[in-house]
C-alpha positions in Angstrom: -18.7 18.7 40.1 -15.9 20.4 42.0 -12.8 21.8 40.2 -10.7 19.2 41.9 -12.9 16.4 40.6 -12.7 17.8 37.1 -9.0 18.0 36.9 -8.1 14.9 38.9 -8.3 12.4 35.9 -5.9 14.5 33.9 -3.2 14.9 36.5 -1.3 11.6 35.8 -1.0 12.6 32.1 0.1 16.1 33.0 2.8 14.4 35.0 3.8 12.3 32.0 4.1 15.4 29.9 6.1 17.3 32.6 8.6 14.4 32.9 9.0 14.2 29.1 9.5 18.0 29.0 12.1 18.1 31.8 13.6 14.6 31.4 13.2 13.8 35.1 10.3 12.6 37.3 11.3 14.6 40.3 11.7 17.8 38.3 8.6 17.2 36.3 6.6 16.6 39.4 7.9 19.8 41.0 6.4 21.8 38.1 3.1 19.9 38.4 3.0 20.5 42.1 3.6 24.2 41.6 0.8 24.3 39.1 -1.6 22.5 41.5 -0.6 24.8 44.3 -1.4 27.8 42.1 -4.8 26.4 41.4 -5.5 25.8 45.1 -4.3 29.3 46.0 -6.4 31.1 43.4 -9.2 28.8 42.1 -11.0 31.8 40.7 -8.1 32.3 38.2 -8.6 28.9 36.7 -10.1 29.2 33.2 -13.6 27.7 33.5 -14.8 28.6 30.0 -12.7 25.8 28.5 -12.2 22.1 28.9 -10.7 21.2 32.4 -7.8 19.4 30.8 -6.9 22.4 28.7 -7.2 24.7 31.7 -4.9 22.4 33.7 -2.2 22.3 31.1 -2.6 26.1 30.6 -1.8 26.6 34.3 1.2 24.3 34.1 2.5 26.1 31.0 2.3 29.4 32.8 4.4 28.0 35.7 6.9 26.5 33.2 7.2 29.7 31.2 7.7 31.8 34.4 10.4 29.5 35.8 12.3 29.3 32.5 12.3 33.0 31.5 15.7 34.2 30.6 15.9 36.7 33.4 19.1 35.7 35.1 17.4 33.6 37.7 18.8 30.2 38.7 16.5 27.7 36.8 16.6 25.5 39.9 14.7 28.0 42.0 11.4 26.2 42.1 10.2 24.5 45.2 12.8 22.3 46.9 14.3 20.8 43.8 17.4 22.2 42.3 18.6 22.1 38.7 15.1 21.7 37.0 16.1 23.3 33.8 19.5 22.5 32.4 20.9 25.4 30.3 22.2 23.0 27.6 18.5 22.1 26.8 18.3 25.3 24.8 19.8 23.4 21.9 16.2 22.7 21.2 14.1 25.8 22.1 11.6 25.2 24.9 8.7 26.3 22.8 9.5 23.9 19.9 9.9 21.0 22.4 6.6 21.9 24.0 4.8 22.2 20.7 6.1 18.8 19.6 5.2 17.0 22.8 1.8 18.7 23.2 0.7 17.7 19.7 2.5 14.3 19.2 2.4 12.9 22.8 -0.5 14.7 24.5 -2.8 14.8 21.4 -3.7 18.5 21.5 -4.7 20.1 18.2 -2.4 22.9 16.9 -5.2 25.4 17.9 -5.3 24.1 21.5 -1.5 23.9 21.6 -1.3 27.5 20.4 -3.6 28.5 23.3 -1.3 26.7 25.7 1.9 28.3 24.6 0.5 31.7 23.4 1.0 31.0 19.7 -1.1 30.8 16.6 -1.8 27.4 15.1 0.4 28.3 12.2 3.2 29.2 14.6 2.7 25.8 16.3 3.2 24.0 13.0 6.4 25.9 12.4 7.7 25.1 15.9 6.9 21.4 15.4 8.9 21.5 12.1 11.8 23.1 14.0 11.8 20.3 16.6 11.5 17.6 13.9 14.5 19.2 12.1 16.5 18.9 15.3 15.5 15.2 15.5 17.1 14.7 12.0 20.3 16.2 13.3 20.3 14.1 16.4 23.1 11.6 17.3 22.0 8.1 16.2 21.7 5.2 18.6 21.3 1.4 18.6 17.9 0.6 20.1 16.8 -2.5 22.0 13.1 -3.3 21.5 11.4 -5.4 24.2 8.1 -6.4 22.7 6.3 -9.8 22.4 3.8 -8.8 19.8 5.5 -9.3 16.3 3.4 -6.7 14.4 4.1 -4.0 17.0 7.7 -5.0 17.2 8.0 -4.7 13.4 6.3 -1.3 13.5 8.6 0.0 16.2 11.6 -1.3 14.2 10.4 0.6 11.1 10.0 3.8 13.1 13.4 3.5 14.7 15.1 2.8 11.3 13.2 5.7 9.7 14.7 8.0 12.3 18.2 6.8 11.2 18.8 4.7 14.3 20.0 1.1 14.4 18.4 -2.0 16.0 20.3 -3.6 18.8 17.9 -6.5 19.0 14.3 -7.5 19.5 13.5 -9.4 22.7 10.2 -11.1 23.7 11.0 -12.1 27.3 12.9 -10.6 30.3 15.8 -13.1 30.0 16.2 -12.4 26.2 16.2 -8.7 26.8 18.8 -8.8 29.5 21.0 -11.2 27.5 20.8 -9.0 24.4 21.6 -5.9 26.4 24.6 -7.5 28.0 25.9 -8.8 24.7 25.7 -5.4 23.0 25.0 -2.3 25.0 22.0 -0.3 23.6 21.8 3.4 23.4 18.0 3.3 24.0 15.5 0.8 25.2 11.8 0.6 24.1 10.0 -1.7 26.4 6.5 -3.2 26.6 5.3 -4.1 30.1 3.7 -7.6 29.7 6.0 -10.0 27.9 5.5 -13.4 26.1 6.3 -15.7 29.1 4.4 -13.5 31.6 7.6 -11.9 32.6 7.8 -8.1 33.0 9.4 -5.5 30.9 9.7 -3.4 34.0 11.8 -6.2 35.6 13.9 -6.5 32.4 14.7 -2.8 32.5 15.5 -2.9 36.2 18.0 -5.7 35.5 19.6 -3.7 32.6 19.8 -0.5 34.6 21.5 -2.3 37.4 24.4 -2.9 35.0 24.6 0.4 33.1 22.6 3.6 32.5 20.5 3.9 29.4 17.4 6.0 28.5 14.2 3.9 28.5 10.7 4.4 26.9 7.9 2.2 28.2 5.0 1.4 25.8 1.8 0.0 27.4 -1.9 -0.2 26.9 -2.4 0.6 30.5 -0.4 3.8 31.3 -2.5 4.5 34.4 -0.9 1.5 36.1 2.5 3.2 35.9 1.2 6.7 36.7 0.2 6.2 40.3 2.7 8.4 42.0 3.3 5.6 44.5 6.6 4.3 43.0 9.4 5.5 40.8 7.8 6.0 37.4 9.2 5.9 33.9 10.3 9.3 32.5 9.0 8.4 29.1 5.7 6.6 28.7 3.7 5.9 25.5 0.2 4.6 25.4 -0.9 1.8 23.1 -2.2 2.0 20.4 0.3 4.6 19.5 0.8 7.1 16.7 4.2 7.0 14.9 4.6 10.7 15.6 4.3 9.9 19.4 7.1 7.3 19.3 9.3 9.7 17.2 8.8 12.5 19.7 9.5 10.3 22.7 12.7 8.8 21.1 13.9 12.3 20.3 13.3 13.6 23.8 14.8 10.5 25.5 18.0 10.7 23.4 18.1 14.5 23.8 18.2 14.4 27.6 20.7 11.5 27.5 23.0 13.6 25.3 22.5 16.6 27.6 24.1 14.6 30.5 27.3 14.2 28.5 29.9 16.9 29.5 30.5 19.4 26.7 
């Protein structure tokens, strides 16, 4: 099997991670594109003694670290996209955010995460604790949950409340979601894709975003359907069945980037 065939199945999920790390599809894709270009330019440098997914993420991490070194360069100097790294994002250190997302969202072990970010497993654990401490200090928000499965909706509601956030409402259809959002503007939306009346959570979110801006996290059993690269994609995407830690990490990142857009 060629190197391209080995890494191809993992690229959509690397794009998911890159968007969660940067808070933006365009910026995240710029980093992924740079990583793939590096692999094409020097395939002999790709680590072949490890799993292809791990090698792919390792290449990406090197690109990320190089572009975000504190060396006085403009963080937007990567490809054709400006402003990739917002300086205010240093409120949570890049390494702690990476450690949290790599373990909680991408499912890497502390040992593999340590390999990816040049740390020991023990250091990774400390970085994750640091990121979680930042979550506890984060500004609270009212969350709208769009989910037609009662047990999953209740689980999400518990996770949200455990983080100290409020519940704006729980909607099971597109119309309900839009009506609740219009009645009380949420600070965050958690949205399933397929809803009770065969309506779409994607359409519900589009309707809401047409009225005001709000961070959104999509939750679906079929993430590959949204990771095609053929249309605008969600910045934050969680795969069902999900781990509570994954949801917590995604909520934290979504609110973190939303707060970063507020002028200091």
